[in-house]
KEMI-452709 format. One line per 3 residues: number of its first residue (from 1); their letters; for each residue z negated, y negated, x negated of C-alpha. Coordinates in nm, 2 decimals. Layout:
# residues N
NUM> a> Z Y X  ...
# end
This chain:
# residues 607
1> mpf> 1.82 -1.52 -2.42  1.59 -1.70 -2.18  1.40 -1.58 -1.87
4> lpv> 1.63 -1.52 -1.58  1.63 -1.74 -1.28  1.32 -1.76 -1.09
7> fah> 1.35 -2.13 -0.93  1.59 -2.24 -0.66  1.71 -2.54 -0.91
10> eiq> 1.79 -2.27 -1.14  2.07 -2.11 -0.93  2.25 -2.07 -0.61
13> spd> 2.41 -1.80 -0.43  2.38 -1.54 -0.75  2.57 -1.22 -0.75
16> fvl> 2.24 -1.03 -0.67  1.87 -1.12 -0.55  1.63 -0.90 -0.71
19> vtg> 1.30 -0.87 -0.51  0.97 -0.71 -0.68  0.64 -0.65 -0.58
22> day> 0.53 -0.73 -0.94  0.52 -1.02 -1.17  0.82 -1.11 -1.32
25> vdh> 0.77 -0.97 -1.67  1.09 -0.95 -1.88  1.03 -0.63 -2.07
28> psf> 1.18 -0.27 -2.10  0.90 -0.13 -1.97  0.94 -0.28 -1.62
31> gaa> 1.23 -0.12 -1.40  1.31 -0.48 -1.29  1.41 -0.60 -1.62
34> iis> 1.58 -0.35 -1.71  1.82 -0.35 -1.40  1.85 -0.70 -1.44
37> rvl> 1.93 -0.70 -1.80  2.17 -0.44 -1.72  2.35 -0.64 -1.45
40> vsr> 2.37 -0.94 -1.65  2.52 -0.76 -1.97  2.82 -0.65 -1.71
43> gfs> 2.88 -1.00 -1.59  2.69 -1.04 -1.29  2.42 -1.30 -1.20
46> vai> 2.06 -1.22 -1.09  1.82 -1.41 -0.97  1.45 -1.27 -0.95
49> laq> 1.20 -1.31 -0.66  0.90 -1.19 -0.80  0.58 -1.14 -0.51
52> pdw> 0.74 -1.31 -0.24  0.55 -1.46 0.05  0.66 -1.16 0.29
55> rtt> 0.45 -1.33 0.60  0.78 -1.57 0.66  1.14 -1.57 0.57
58> adf> 1.11 -1.88 0.36  1.10 -1.70 0.01  1.38 -1.45 0.09
61> trf> 1.59 -1.77 0.14  1.51 -1.93 -0.17  1.85 -1.88 -0.33
64> gqp> 2.06 -1.83 -0.05  2.23 -1.53 0.05  2.34 -1.36 -0.27
67> rlg> 2.73 -1.28 -0.32  2.69 -0.92 -0.35  2.35 -0.83 -0.25
70> flv> 1.98 -0.79 -0.25  1.79 -0.52 -0.48  1.48 -0.44 -0.38
73> tgg> 1.17 -0.27 -0.55  0.78 -0.21 -0.49  0.73 -0.24 -0.84
76> nid> 0.66 -0.05 -1.13  0.39 0.16 -0.97  0.38 0.27 -0.57
79> smv> 0.25 -0.03 -0.37  0.03 0.22 -0.21  -0.12 0.37 -0.50
82> nhy> -0.16 0.01 -0.66  -0.37 -0.08 -0.34  -0.58 0.23 -0.31
85> tva> -0.81 0.47 -0.49  -0.76 0.80 -0.40  -1.11 0.77 -0.21
88> lhk> -0.89 0.50 -0.02  -1.09 0.21 -0.13  -0.91 -0.10 -0.22
91> rkr> -0.86 -0.17 -0.58  -1.01 -0.48 -0.72  -0.75 -0.54 -0.96
94> day> -0.36 -0.52 -0.98  -0.27 -0.54 -1.35  0.09 -0.61 -1.23
97> spg> -0.01 -0.96 -1.09  -0.06 -1.26 -1.27  -0.44 -1.27 -1.42
100> gat> -0.50 -0.93 -1.24  -0.48 -1.08 -0.89  -0.50 -0.87 -0.57
103> glr> -0.33 -0.92 -0.24  -0.03 -1.07 -0.35  0.22 -0.78 -0.22
106> pnr> 0.22 -0.61 0.09  0.14 -0.23 0.17  0.46 -0.08 0.15
109> asi> 0.60 -0.33 -0.02  0.98 -0.22 -0.01  0.97 -0.19 0.37
112> vys> 0.84 -0.50 0.42  1.06 -0.67 0.18  1.37 -0.52 0.31
115> nki> 1.27 -0.61 0.71  1.21 -0.97 0.60  1.56 -1.00 0.42
118> rea> 1.69 -0.85 0.73  1.55 -1.10 0.95  1.67 -1.35 0.74
121> ykd> 2.02 -1.23 0.65  2.16 -0.97 0.93  2.44 -0.83 0.75
124> api> 2.35 -0.90 0.39  2.36 -0.51 0.19  2.02 -0.44 0.09
127> ilg> 1.98 -0.15 -0.20  1.68 0.00 -0.28  1.52 0.15 -0.63
130> gie> 1.21 0.17 -0.81  0.92 0.45 -0.79  0.83 0.39 -0.46
133> asl> 1.18 0.43 -0.28  1.30 0.69 -0.50  1.00 0.93 -0.42
136> rrl> 1.04 0.84 -0.05  1.41 0.89 -0.04  1.36 1.18 0.21
139> ahy> 1.10 1.27 0.48  0.79 1.29 0.31  0.41 1.35 0.34
142> dfw> 0.22 1.05 0.35  -0.14 1.06 0.24  -0.24 0.68 0.33
145> dna> -0.12 0.76 0.71  -0.18 1.18 0.70  0.15 1.23 0.83
148> vrr> 0.53 1.30 0.76  0.73 1.00 0.74  1.09 0.97 0.75
151> sil> 1.33 0.84 0.47  1.22 0.48 0.37  1.57 0.39 0.40
154> lda> 1.55 0.43 0.77  1.23 0.22 0.79  1.34 -0.04 0.55
157> aad> 1.68 -0.10 0.74  1.82 -0.06 0.39  2.17 0.06 0.31
160> liv> 2.12 0.23 -0.01  1.88 0.39 -0.23  1.93 0.42 -0.60
163> ygm> 1.67 0.70 -0.71  1.60 0.80 -1.05  1.70 0.61 -1.36
166> ger> 1.93 0.35 -1.17  2.15 0.21 -1.48  2.43 0.42 -1.44
169> aiv> 2.43 0.38 -1.03  2.34 0.02 -0.99  2.64 -0.07 -1.24
172> eia> 2.90 0.13 -1.02  2.77 -0.01 -0.69  2.79 -0.35 -0.82
175> eal> 3.15 -0.33 -0.95  3.23 -0.17 -0.61  3.11 -0.44 -0.41
178> dsg> 3.24 -0.68 -0.65  3.56 -0.54 -0.58  3.56 -0.55 -0.22
181> isi> 3.43 -0.21 -0.07  3.18 -0.23 0.21  2.83 -0.15 0.12
184> kdl> 2.87 0.11 0.44  3.17 0.27 0.25  2.97 0.37 -0.09
187> tfi> 2.89 0.71 0.00  3.03 0.87 -0.32  2.79 0.72 -0.58
190> pgt> 2.57 0.96 -0.82  2.24 0.87 -0.80  2.21 0.74 -0.44
193> vfk> 2.12 0.82 -0.10  2.27 0.71 0.21  2.30 0.70 0.61
196> trd> 2.58 0.81 0.84  2.63 0.93 1.19  2.87 1.19 1.08
199> isf> 2.86 1.44 0.75  3.18 1.63 0.84  3.33 1.42 0.53
202> vek> 3.05 1.53 0.28  3.17 1.81 0.06  2.93 2.09 0.10
205> plv> 2.59 1.97 0.19  2.25 2.16 0.17  2.17 2.08 0.53
208> lpn> 1.78 2.07 0.52  1.55 2.16 0.82  1.57 1.86 1.05
211> fka> 1.31 1.57 1.08  1.15 1.70 1.44  1.11 2.03 1.27
214> ine> 0.90 1.90 0.96  0.74 1.65 1.14  0.54 1.84 1.40
217> pta> 0.18 1.86 1.31  0.15 2.22 1.38  0.16 2.55 1.16
220> agk> 0.53 2.60 1.21  0.62 2.24 1.14  0.40 2.23 0.77
223> kaf> 0.58 2.60 0.72  0.93 2.39 0.77  0.81 2.11 0.55
226> aqs> 0.73 2.31 0.29  1.08 2.50 0.31  1.23 2.17 0.31
229> fir> 1.06 2.02 0.01  1.11 2.37 -0.20  1.48 2.33 -0.10
232> qyt> 1.50 1.97 -0.25  1.26 2.09 -0.54  1.53 2.38 -0.65
235> sqg> 1.85 2.21 -0.54  1.84 1.88 -0.71  2.25 1.92 -0.88
238> kil> 2.35 1.95 -0.48  2.39 1.70 -0.21  2.16 1.72 0.06
241> aee> 2.13 1.59 0.40  1.84 1.55 0.63  1.90 1.51 1.02
244> ypn> 1.73 1.26 1.23  1.81 1.17 1.59  2.15 1.04 1.58
247> ifv> 2.18 0.98 1.22  2.17 1.16 0.86  1.99 1.06 0.57
250> vqn> 2.23 1.19 0.26  2.13 1.22 -0.11  2.42 1.25 -0.33
253> ipa> 2.40 1.46 -0.65  2.18 1.29 -0.95  2.37 1.04 -1.17
256> apl> 2.45 1.17 -1.50  2.17 1.06 -1.76  2.25 0.82 -2.00
259> sqs> 2.38 0.93 -2.36  2.20 0.79 -2.63  2.43 0.52 -2.75
262> eld> 2.42 0.42 -2.37  2.03 0.48 -2.38  2.02 0.25 -2.73
265> avy> 2.25 -0.03 -2.55  1.98 -0.06 -2.29  1.71 -0.11 -2.52
268> alp> 1.91 -0.35 -2.73  1.95 -0.58 -2.42  1.77 -0.96 -2.48
271> fmr> 1.46 -0.91 -2.31  1.19 -1.19 -2.37  0.93 -0.92 -2.39
274> eah> 0.69 -1.16 -2.20  0.57 -1.22 -1.90  0.73 -1.53 -1.73
277> vmy> 0.58 -1.87 -1.86  0.50 -1.98 -1.52  0.22 -1.72 -1.53
280> eng> -0.07 -1.95 -1.65  -0.32 -1.65 -1.69  -0.05 -1.41 -1.79
283> vpa> 0.00 -1.02 -1.67  -0.23 -0.78 -1.78  0.03 -0.49 -1.75
286> iee> 0.21 -0.63 -2.06  -0.08 -0.63 -2.30  -0.09 -0.24 -2.38
289> vkf> 0.31 -0.23 -2.38  0.42 -0.53 -2.55  0.41 -0.36 -2.87
292> sit> 0.49 0.02 -2.75  0.83 0.18 -2.76  0.97 0.42 -2.53
295> atr> 1.14 0.66 -2.71  1.22 0.91 -2.46  1.29 0.94 -2.08
298> gcf> 1.25 1.28 -1.86  1.04 1.57 -1.92  1.05 1.93 -1.88
301> ggc> 0.69 2.00 -1.83  0.71 2.08 -1.49  0.33 1.97 -1.40
304> hfc> 0.34 2.01 -1.00  0.10 1.73 -0.96  0.37 1.45 -1.15
307> aln> 0.65 1.32 -1.00  0.85 1.28 -1.27  1.08 1.59 -1.18
310> fhq> 1.18 1.40 -0.85  1.24 1.07 -1.04  1.31 1.10 -1.39
313> gkn> 1.43 1.45 -1.39  1.40 1.76 -1.67  1.64 1.65 -1.90
316> vqs> 1.50 1.45 -2.20  1.70 1.18 -2.34  1.59 1.05 -2.67
319> rsh> 1.69 0.68 -2.85  1.82 0.72 -3.18  1.61 0.66 -3.50
322> ksv> 1.82 0.34 -3.57  1.73 0.19 -3.22  1.37 0.25 -3.23
325> lre> 1.34 0.12 -3.57  1.52 -0.19 -3.49  1.26 -0.24 -3.20
328> aes> 0.96 -0.18 -3.43  1.10 -0.40 -3.69  1.11 -0.67 -3.46
331> fth> 0.75 -0.68 -3.35  0.68 -0.78 -3.72  0.87 -1.12 -3.64
334> dae> 0.62 -1.19 -3.33  0.29 -1.44 -3.41  0.10 -1.17 -3.19
337> fkg> 0.15 -0.87 -3.34  -0.11 -0.72 -3.57  0.03 -0.47 -3.74
340> yih> -0.03 -0.20 -3.48  0.23 -0.01 -3.25  0.06 0.12 -2.98
343> dvg> 0.24 0.38 -2.86  0.60 0.58 -2.94  0.69 0.82 -2.67
346> gpt> 0.75 0.86 -2.33  0.68 1.09 -2.02  0.56 1.32 -2.33
349> anf> 0.59 1.21 -2.66  0.67 1.50 -2.85  0.97 1.58 -2.66
352> ynq> 1.16 1.34 -2.87  1.46 1.45 -3.06  1.77 1.25 -3.12
355> ghv> 1.99 1.55 -3.21  1.84 1.84 -3.12  1.92 2.05 -2.79
358> pca> 1.59 2.22 -2.74  1.79 2.49 -2.46  1.95 2.78 -2.63
361> khs> 2.11 2.87 -2.31  2.24 2.52 -2.28  2.41 2.52 -2.59
364> reg> 2.58 2.85 -2.54  2.71 2.73 -2.21  2.94 2.47 -2.44
367> rgq> 2.73 2.19 -2.32  2.72 2.02 -2.69  2.49 1.79 -2.89
370> sap> 2.55 1.49 -2.64  2.47 1.69 -2.32  2.13 1.66 -2.17
373> aia> 1.85 1.89 -2.30  1.76 2.12 -2.00  2.04 2.21 -1.74
376> enc> 1.89 2.07 -1.42  2.00 2.38 -1.20  1.80 2.64 -1.42
379> qrn> 1.50 2.77 -1.21  1.28 2.89 -1.49  1.00 2.71 -1.60
382> clv> 1.05 2.59 -1.96  0.68 2.61 -2.06  0.48 2.81 -1.80
385> pap> 0.34 3.06 -1.80  0.49 3.07 -2.13  0.75 2.90 -2.34
388> cpn> 1.11 3.03 -2.20  1.31 3.24 -2.48  1.56 2.99 -2.48
391> lra> 1.33 2.67 -2.54  1.37 2.58 -2.92  1.06 2.35 -3.05
394> dhs> 1.11 2.12 -3.34  0.93 1.86 -3.41  1.08 1.74 -3.77
397> dyl> 1.31 1.47 -3.63  1.00 1.31 -3.45  0.80 1.34 -3.76
400> rll> 1.09 1.17 -3.98  1.09 0.91 -3.72  0.69 0.87 -3.74
403> rdl> 0.70 0.84 -4.14  0.99 0.58 -4.07  0.83 0.37 -3.86
406> rei> 0.52 0.36 -4.08  0.72 0.24 -4.39  0.83 -0.10 -4.21
409> pgv> 0.67 -0.34 -4.36  0.42 -0.53 -4.15  0.34 -0.20 -3.97
412> kkv> -0.01 -0.11 -4.05  -0.04 0.19 -3.77  0.17 0.39 -3.52
415> fir> 0.00 0.56 -3.25  0.09 0.82 -3.03  -0.09 0.75 -2.69
418> sgi> 0.15 0.89 -2.40  0.05 1.23 -2.46  0.15 1.55 -2.63
421> ryd> 0.25 1.93 -2.50  -0.01 2.12 -2.68  0.20 2.44 -2.58
424> ylm> 0.53 2.28 -2.68  0.34 2.20 -2.99  0.22 2.56 -3.04
427> hdp> 0.58 2.68 -2.98  0.69 2.51 -3.28  0.67 2.78 -3.59
430> ran> 0.64 2.47 -3.80  0.39 2.29 -3.57  0.13 2.28 -3.87
433> efl> 0.31 2.00 -4.05  0.35 1.79 -3.73  -0.05 1.78 -3.65
436> rdm> -0.13 1.76 -3.99  0.08 1.42 -4.03  -0.04 1.34 -3.67
439> ceh> -0.43 1.35 -3.76  -0.39 1.19 -4.07  -0.18 0.87 -3.91
442> his> -0.12 0.86 -3.57  -0.42 0.91 -3.39  -0.78 0.69 -3.43
445> grl> -1.05 0.92 -3.36  -0.95 1.04 -3.03  -0.64 1.26 -2.90
448> kva> -0.61 1.26 -2.54  -0.44 1.58 -2.43  -0.43 1.77 -2.06
451> peh> -0.55 2.11 -2.00  -0.67 1.97 -1.65  -0.85 2.27 -1.54
454> vsp> -0.97 2.63 -1.67  -0.90 2.87 -1.39  -0.62 3.10 -1.39
457> kvl> -0.53 3.03 -1.05  -0.57 2.67 -1.05  -0.37 2.63 -1.32
460> ham> -0.09 2.87 -1.22  -0.10 2.61 -0.90  -0.06 2.32 -1.10
463> nkp> 0.20 2.50 -1.35  -0.02 2.39 -1.65  -0.03 2.65 -1.94
466> sle> -0.32 2.88 -1.95  -0.67 2.82 -2.11  -0.60 3.00 -2.40
469> tye> -0.30 2.81 -2.54  -0.53 2.52 -2.51  -0.82 2.68 -2.71
472> kft> -0.57 2.81 -2.98  -0.44 2.43 -3.00  -0.82 2.31 -3.04
475> kkf> -0.87 2.54 -3.34  -0.54 2.40 -3.50  -0.64 2.07 -3.43
478> ava> -0.99 2.13 -3.57  -0.79 2.27 -3.90  -0.58 1.99 -3.94
481> nre> -0.86 1.75 -3.94  -1.05 1.93 -4.18  -0.77 1.96 -4.41
484> tgk> -0.69 1.57 -4.37  -1.04 1.47 -4.43  -1.08 1.31 -4.06
487> qqf> -1.35 1.36 -3.79  -1.18 1.32 -3.49  -1.19 1.46 -3.15
490> dvp> -0.94 1.60 -2.89  -1.07 1.43 -2.55  -0.92 1.66 -2.24
493> ylm> -0.79 1.50 -1.92  -0.94 1.69 -1.60  -0.86 1.71 -1.26
496> ssh> -1.09 1.79 -0.97  -0.96 1.91 -0.61  -0.63 2.04 -0.70
499> pgs> -0.50 2.26 -0.43  -0.58 2.60 -0.51  -0.95 2.46 -0.67
502> tld> -1.24 2.63 -0.48  -1.63 2.57 -0.52  -1.63 2.88 -0.72
505> dai> -1.34 2.76 -0.97  -1.52 2.42 -0.99  -1.83 2.58 -1.07
508> ala> -1.62 2.79 -1.38  -1.49 2.46 -1.50  -1.85 2.35 -1.48
511> eyl> -1.97 2.65 -1.70  -1.67 2.62 -1.94  -1.76 2.28 -2.01
514> hre> -2.13 2.36 -2.07  -2.03 2.66 -2.28  -1.81 2.42 -2.52
517> nmr> -2.08 2.13 -2.52  -1.80 1.90 -2.34  -1.87 1.59 -2.19
520> peq> -1.55 1.46 -2.01  -1.50 1.08 -2.00  -1.19 1.09 -1.79
523> vqd> -1.17 1.28 -1.45  -0.88 1.24 -1.20  -0.96 1.35 -0.83
526> fyp> -0.58 1.50 -0.74  -0.43 1.19 -0.55  -0.14 1.32 -0.30
529> tpg> 0.17 1.10 -0.37  0.50 1.16 -0.24  0.74 1.38 -0.42
532> tls> 0.51 1.65 -0.61  0.50 2.02 -0.54  0.11 1.98 -0.54
535> tcm> 0.13 1.71 -0.25  0.35 1.96 -0.03  0.07 2.20 -0.11
538> yyt> -0.22 1.98 0.03  -0.03 1.88 0.32  0.09 2.25 0.42
541> eld> -0.22 2.45 0.29  0.09 2.63 0.15  0.24 2.72 -0.19
544> prt> 0.61 2.65 -0.11  0.70 2.88 -0.37  0.60 3.18 -0.20
547> gkr> 0.51 3.08 0.15  0.16 3.20 0.11  -0.16 3.03 0.21
550> ifv> -0.39 2.80 -0.05  -0.71 2.67 -0.04  -0.72 2.27 -0.06
553> pks> -1.03 2.06 -0.05  -0.98 1.78 0.15  -1.30 1.66 0.28
556> ahq> -1.50 1.40 0.11  -1.77 1.60 0.04  -1.57 1.88 -0.10
559> kat> -1.39 1.63 -0.35  -1.73 1.48 -0.44  -1.84 1.84 -0.54
562> qra> -1.60 1.94 -0.75  -1.61 1.61 -0.93  -1.97 1.59 -0.95
565> liq> -1.97 1.95 -1.11  -1.72 1.85 -1.39  -1.98 1.57 -1.46
568> yrn> -2.30 1.77 -1.37  -2.48 1.63 -1.66  -2.49 1.27 -1.47
571> pan> -2.84 1.25 -1.33  -2.66 1.07 -1.04  -2.49 1.40 -0.98
574> rei> -2.77 1.61 -0.98  -2.87 1.66 -0.62  -2.47 1.74 -0.53
577> vkn> -2.48 1.99 -0.81  -2.80 2.15 -0.71  -2.70 2.20 -0.34
580> ali> -2.34 2.32 -0.46  -2.49 2.61 -0.66  -2.71 2.72 -0.40
583> rag> -2.42 2.70 -0.17  -2.22 2.92 -0.38  -2.51 3.16 -0.45
586> rkd> -2.53 3.05 -0.84  -2.90 2.97 -0.85  -2.85 3.15 -1.19
589> lig> -2.73 2.81 -1.32  -3.06 2.62 -1.21  -3.30 2.66 -1.48
592> fhp> -3.42 2.60 -1.86  -3.20 2.90 -2.01  -2.92 2.81 -2.22
595> ral> -2.67 2.89 -1.94  -2.85 2.66 -1.68  -2.63 2.34 -1.57
598> irp> -2.96 2.18 -1.46  -3.31 2.22 -1.46  -3.52 2.30 -1.12
601> dkr> -3.68 2.04 -0.91  -4.02 1.92 -1.06  -4.15 1.97 -0.71
604> amr> -4.04 2.35 -0.69  -4.20 2.42 -1.03  -4.54 2.30 -0.90
607> g> -4.49 2.50 -0.59
# end
């Protein structure tokens, strides 16, 4: 099937115009492609308006007013994250734009696009979706403004937000609009957010602190914000209502996850699996994912700095073997395929399991094999501080899938690059078999894992497993490599400046790296993005779980110091590391002895 219409001569007044901040790539790794293909499969016509010129309304009228409405997304990545580093420097490349060019989308793209549509068509229905809108569906802390902003639904002057994975909700919206129901009356669809002046008709809403209370830049305002956030975080199966002057924003319960057959059907849609031919220089973002396979959705890992809990949810849905194998086999007919499948995974690759329900409690409650993996209303952490007694880890199905994939004629190598949870792996009584197989066949020299830190209190703030768990895993990994005759290494992802991390914690991490002779290449400064518990900690300097104060490194100097300590071997970091050690009273780590991180100044030695 050809690409969907992008030019005026291809279609006028379609059912929907989908406006996206990304270039048009018709591949299932792109949310805009999935939503548009799902709608077309249900008989609706969709035109794609990719990266329109937002300075005028001309592009927004290209196809005329759509019959049912505009669908608006900022793109696969939040437009502010796409534009700025955590140090607020402008990025020099946009992988989701033609040739990696920058400047082809505005800041806060969803808001800007919606406002332009409203300028051109006063009464056209506007439905927001994608990660940018999903994580801003209620009031949220905005790192770039350093302020609490109200729901994006209000700033965008839109009618609805589809949050999370939107296939089910968007079809229900489309069918309701097609039947003649007004967009103003679509207040009942799971997975959506709407606005209303009266909530008396809403059934048992959980009313959050009002916007005025949480927007106060005071200790009381921050406490109210933290209380509001933790209610949202722990009440994802309830209807939530947030009050603003003269209006409420109401979040309906989440949409039910797709069944396996429904998920298979989505990935069987006739995607072109390419960037549109109008892009002469291509779109860089397609390069890594073109020959990768998304096998799962959702994550019950629960990392506090990750927005997956708010966006995809903790229920893991897995595609069937047949669906994954069919997609892999299709690669072999592509002239560009060299035999290497870059990834088979999802948010966490080794959570894949096509039939097994990992939560024993879920099964006892009579939910059955077709049910989601983990109960959304369960407040128990699945993996941290230790795996829940009800969690049943089993890699046998994922292992069978990987073995079948590498038997496909034309497939040379199948990689796992989307990451594994080593604590979940260690919880599997038969982990050794999977680990050996992975080492022998599915990594190439390096395995990326994410211990993130070593300090117990920082790991607690992150909701990450203990250092001991990571060390046990590295020993098992080393054994598996010896048994398979491989010389391979685990590459740890580490994070600096996370809430809770003091200078002493950063030094403890540097000492551990020195002791273990580790030289991390990947260091990520904590980036406060909407929708994470860690961002709530960053803004409020409170742990919303307990209400207690938590230290947050915020200044540029504090953040630079913590990052430099992780990479203390870099000569460019020597001075900042020395000053940090002196300030912390740790001159014992300056010298020529085996524990020293850096050597003394030559001038000090002469003196």
